[in-house]
Structure formats: C-alpha cells, structure tokens
C-alpha positions as CSV (number, residue, x, y, z in Angstrom):
1,M,-6.7,-16.6,-8.9
2,L,-8.2,-14.2,-6.3
3,Q,-10.1,-11.6,-8.3
4,L,-11.2,-8.4,-6.6
5,D,-13.6,-5.8,-7.8
6,T,-12.6,-2.4,-9.2
7,N,-13.2,-0.8,-5.8
8,F,-9.9,-2.4,-4.8
9,K,-8.2,-0.7,-7.6
10,K,-9.5,2.6,-6.2
11,I,-7.3,2.2,-3.2
12,I,-4.6,3.9,-5.2
13,T,-6.4,7.2,-4.6
14,L,-6.1,6.8,-0.8
15,L,-2.6,5.4,-1.2
16,F,-1.6,8.4,-3.3
17,I,-3.0,10.9,-0.9
18,S,-1.3,9.2,2.0
19,V,2.0,9.0,0.2
20,L,1.9,12.7,-0.7
21,L,1.2,13.7,2.9
22,S,3.9,11.6,4.3
23,A,6.5,12.4,1.6
24,C,6.2,16.1,2.2
25,G,6.5,15.7,5.9
26,G,2.8,16.1,6.8
27,G,0.2,13.5,7.7
28,G,1.4,10.2,9.1
29,S,-0.9,10.2,12.0
30,S,-1.0,7.3,14.4
31,S,-4.8,7.0,14.4
32,P,-6.6,4.1,12.8
33,D,-7.1,4.0,9.0
34,A,-10.3,5.3,7.5
35,G,-12.1,2.0,8.0
36,G,-10.9,1.7,11.5
37,S,-10.2,-1.9,11.1
38,Q,-6.4,-1.9,11.3
39,S,-3.8,0.1,13.3
40,P,-1.0,1.8,11.4
41,I,2.5,0.7,11.9
42,S,4.1,2.8,14.5
43,G,7.2,4.7,13.6
44,G,8.5,5.1,17.1
45,N,11.4,2.6,16.9
46,N,12.4,3.3,13.3
47,P,15.7,5.0,12.8
48,P,15.5,8.3,10.9
49,A,15.8,8.3,7.1
50,A,19.2,8.9,5.6
51,P,19.9,12.5,4.6
52,G,18.2,13.3,1.3
53,T,15.7,10.4,1.6
54,R,12.1,10.2,2.6
55,D,10.0,7.6,4.4
56,L,6.7,7.1,2.6
57,G,3.6,6.3,4.7
58,L,1.2,4.2,2.7
59,S,-2.4,3.2,3.5
60,W,-5.3,1.6,1.5
61,V,-8.8,0.2,1.9
62,A,-9.4,-3.5,2.1
63,P,-11.5,-4.9,-0.7
64,S,-15.0,-6.0,0.2
65,T,-16.0,-8.0,-3.0
66,R,-14.4,-10.1,-5.6
67,T,-14.7,-9.4,-9.3
68,D,-17.7,-11.6,-9.7
69,G,-19.5,-9.5,-7.0
70,T,-19.4,-12.1,-4.2
71,P,-18.3,-10.7,-0.9
72,I,-14.9,-11.2,0.5
73,S,-14.6,-10.9,4.3
74,L,-11.6,-9.4,6.1
75,S,-11.0,-12.9,7.6
76,D,-10.5,-14.3,4.0
77,I,-7.7,-11.8,3.2
78,G,-4.3,-13.3,4.0
79,G,-2.4,-10.1,3.3
80,Y,-1.1,-7.6,0.7
81,K,1.9,-7.3,-1.5
82,L,3.4,-3.9,-2.4
83,Y,5.2,-3.5,-5.7
84,V,7.6,-0.6,-6.1
85,G,9.9,0.3,-9.0
86,T,11.6,3.1,-10.8
87,S,9.9,2.6,-14.1
88,S,6.3,2.1,-15.0
89,G,5.2,-1.6,-14.9
90,S,8.7,-2.8,-13.8
91,Y,8.9,-3.5,-10.1
92,D,11.4,-4.8,-7.6
93,P,10.5,-8.1,-5.9
94,A,7.2,-7.7,-4.1
95,I,7.2,-6.6,-0.4
96,D,4.8,-8.8,1.6
97,V,3.4,-6.3,4.1
98,G,1.2,-8.9,5.8
99,N,-2.4,-8.4,6.7
100,T,-2.4,-4.7,7.4
101,T,-3.7,-1.7,5.5
102,T,-0.7,0.6,6.3
103,Y,3.0,0.4,5.5
104,T,6.0,2.7,5.8
105,L,8.3,2.4,2.8
106,S,11.6,3.5,4.2
107,S,14.5,5.7,2.9
108,K,13.5,6.5,-0.6
109,G,15.9,8.9,-2.3
110,P,15.0,11.6,-4.9
111,G,13.4,10.2,-8.0
112,T,10.1,8.9,-9.4
113,Y,8.7,5.7,-8.0
114,F,5.8,3.6,-9.3
115,L,3.7,1.6,-6.9
116,A,0.9,-1.0,-7.1
117,I,-0.6,-3.4,-4.6
118,S,-2.3,-6.8,-4.7
119,A,-4.2,-8.8,-2.1
120,Y,-3.9,-12.5,-1.4
121,D,-6.3,-14.9,0.3
122,L,-5.6,-17.5,2.9
123,N,-4.6,-20.0,0.2
124,T,-2.0,-17.4,-1.1
125,Q,-4.0,-16.9,-4.3
126,E,-3.0,-13.4,-5.4
127,S,-5.2,-10.8,-7.0
128,S,-4.2,-8.8,-10.1
129,L,-2.4,-5.6,-9.4
130,S,-4.2,-2.4,-8.5
131,N,-3.9,0.6,-10.8
132,E,-0.4,1.9,-10.7
133,M,0.4,5.3,-9.1
134,S,3.6,7.3,-9.2
135,I,5.2,9.7,-6.8
136,T,8.2,12.0,-7.4
137,I,10.5,12.8,-4.5
138,N,12.7,15.9,-5.0
C-alpha cells in the first residue's frame, strides 16, 4: 500500500479553505495552485449549477514523502481519489480525479457533506484516506 506522511493529511486545511471560498461564491481563481505545479480545471464550458445547488472548488497539495520518510516525486503519483458522502466515514464510490490537485465538485444541494482524499501511485497502490473534513451548504 502506498503510505504517505502526515503532511498529506494536512491537505484538508487547504481543501477546506478552498471549498469554503468556492461554496460561498468567492475564490475559484484560475491561477495555478499554491505549489504552481498544476493548473486548475477551467470552469468555462461547465453548465451553471442547478437552482439551489453549489459547485465546490477543491484544491490540495501533493505529498512529498511517504510515511517512512522516503521522498515521493510528483512523477511517482498516478492520481488522486476524492471521497464524498453525506455521513461521516460513509462515502459514495470514489471519484478518480486523475493527476491534478484541483477539482470542481458539481451541483451539490443544501446539506452537510464529508470529504476525504487519497493518492495512488503509478501501480495503482492507494494511500490511506486523508483526515475527513465537512462542509455545510445552506
């Protein structure tokens, strides 16, 4: 199993900030992420969210080391899986977002959502889940 250090679990802080900004209508810039290594997904061709729903812009930082402290290069990361559910620890099937550090979760209606993310390597070995975060959309 791909094991990543606790810094990967700290991505939730950045994820949470980004979700809050996007969910309330702010943020969502089209500039590169904080690391400058990936371009965000452009929203130019996406249809508008249904009435009463929100698109949530998510972003995170790629891990740099494994749990054992050995480095992991960006070229060793195959991609990321996003887990979303309406109750803590219970997620819908994972969304494979590919090898990008941004994603737009489309058309989420009012309610509380729980999110976690994992990374996988080029051999599809998946890391454990990040710390869970939640967001409430009114």
